[in-house]
N, C-alpha and C positions, 0 to 999 in steps of 0.2 A: 337492474339494467345498468350497464357500465359502458364507458367510451374507451376504446383502444386508441392510444396515440399513434401517430404515424412515424414511429421509430422502430428499428429492428430489435426484437426482444432476444436475439441470439446471444448477445453479450450477457444479458441478465440470466439466461438459462444456464450458462456456464458457471456463473457465480453461485447460482442455486445448487448446482451439482457440487461445487466446492463446499458450500455451506452445509449441505446434507451430509456429505462425507465427513467433514470436520466435526459436525455435531454428533454423528453416530460414533465416531472414534472417541470423542470426548466422553460420551455416555459409557462406552466400554471401558475406557481408561478409569473413569470415576468409580465404576462398579468393581473392577478387578484389582486395582492398585492396593486398596486397603487389605486385601487378602494375600497379596504377594509381596507386601512391603519388605519382609525380611529376606526374600530371595532376590530381589531386584539388584542389589549391589553385586551379588555373586555373578549375575548375568551381564553386568556392565550397564544396567538400565536404571541405576539409582536416581538419575535425573528425573525420571518419571514421577517420583514421589516428592520432588522439590516443589514447594509452594509457588516459587517464581515461575516454574514451568506451567503449573496449573493456571495461574492468573494470566500468564501469557496466552495460553490457549483460549481462555475466556475472552480476553481483550481482542484476540484475532477473530474469534467467532462473532463478537459484538460488531466489529467493523465490517466484516463480510456480510453479516445478516442485515445490519442497518442500511448498508449501501444497496445491496441487491434487492431487498424487500422494499426499502424506502423509495428507490427510483422506480421500481415496477409499480408500486402503489400510486405514486403521484403522476407518473407519465403513461402508464399502460392500462392497468385493470381497475383501480380504485376500489378494491375489495379489502375490507378491514380484517378478515380472518387471519391472513398471514402476519399482519402487524400485531394483532392481539396475541397470537401464539408465540411470536418472537418475544414480546414483552413478558408474557407469563413465564416462558422458558428461562429468560435471564433472571427474573425475580426468584424463581425456584432455585437456580444454580447459585446465585449470590447469597440468597437466604440460607441455603443448605451449607455453604462454605463458612458463613459467618456465625450462624446460630445453632448448628447441629454438630456436635463433636463426637458422637458415638458411631457405632456401626450403621445407624440409620442414615448417616450422610451418604453411604454407599448405595442407598436405595433412592433417596430424595434427589440427589444431584443428577444421576442419570436420567431421571424423569424429565428434568429441565432440559437436558441435551436432546432427548427424544421430542420434546415440544418444539425445540428450535428446528430440528430436522423436519418435523411435520410442517412447520411454518414455511420452510424452503420448498417442501413438496407441493403445498398448495400454491405458493407463489409461482413455481415452475408450471403447474397445471394452468393457472389463470393466464400466465404470460403466453403459454403455448396456444391457449384458446384464441387469444388475440392474434397470434401469429397465423393460425389457420384461417380464421374468419376475416381478419383484417378489418379496418374501419370502412364503413361506407356511409356516405353523407347523403342526406335527403332534406331539401328545403332549409339548408343552413345549419343543420345539426346532425350529429352522428347517431346511427342506430346499429343494433346487433340483433 
C-alpha cells in the first residue's frame, strides 16, 4: 500500500519518457557501435565511439533517472522497484565500461540500459496509477 502525494505527476511522466528513450538509445548505441566502429568515421559519426560521448550519455541518463525516479519515489508512489532497477542498471553499465574490455561489453552494457529503461517504465506506471486514482484521505491518513 502506498500514498500518492498531492502533486501533479505529469512533469514526472515526461521525464520518464525522456529517460526511457535515452536508455533504449544508449542500449542500442552500446550494442551496435563496437560492430560499426570502423565505418562510423566514413559516415561522419565518429563521435559516437568517443569515450567522452559515452560517459556524457551515462551522466545525462544518471541525472534524468535520479531526478525523475527519485522525486516520484519520495513524493508520489514510494515503490522501491524503479529505484532498485535504476541502481542495478547503472552498476551494470559502469561495471561493463570499467571492467569488461572484450566483445562482452557490447552485451553487458545494453542490459544495463534496458534495466534503466525498465525502471523508468515502472516509475511511469506507478506515477500514472497515482494520477488516475489520486489521493483520498480518511480519518487523517491516505488510502488507495
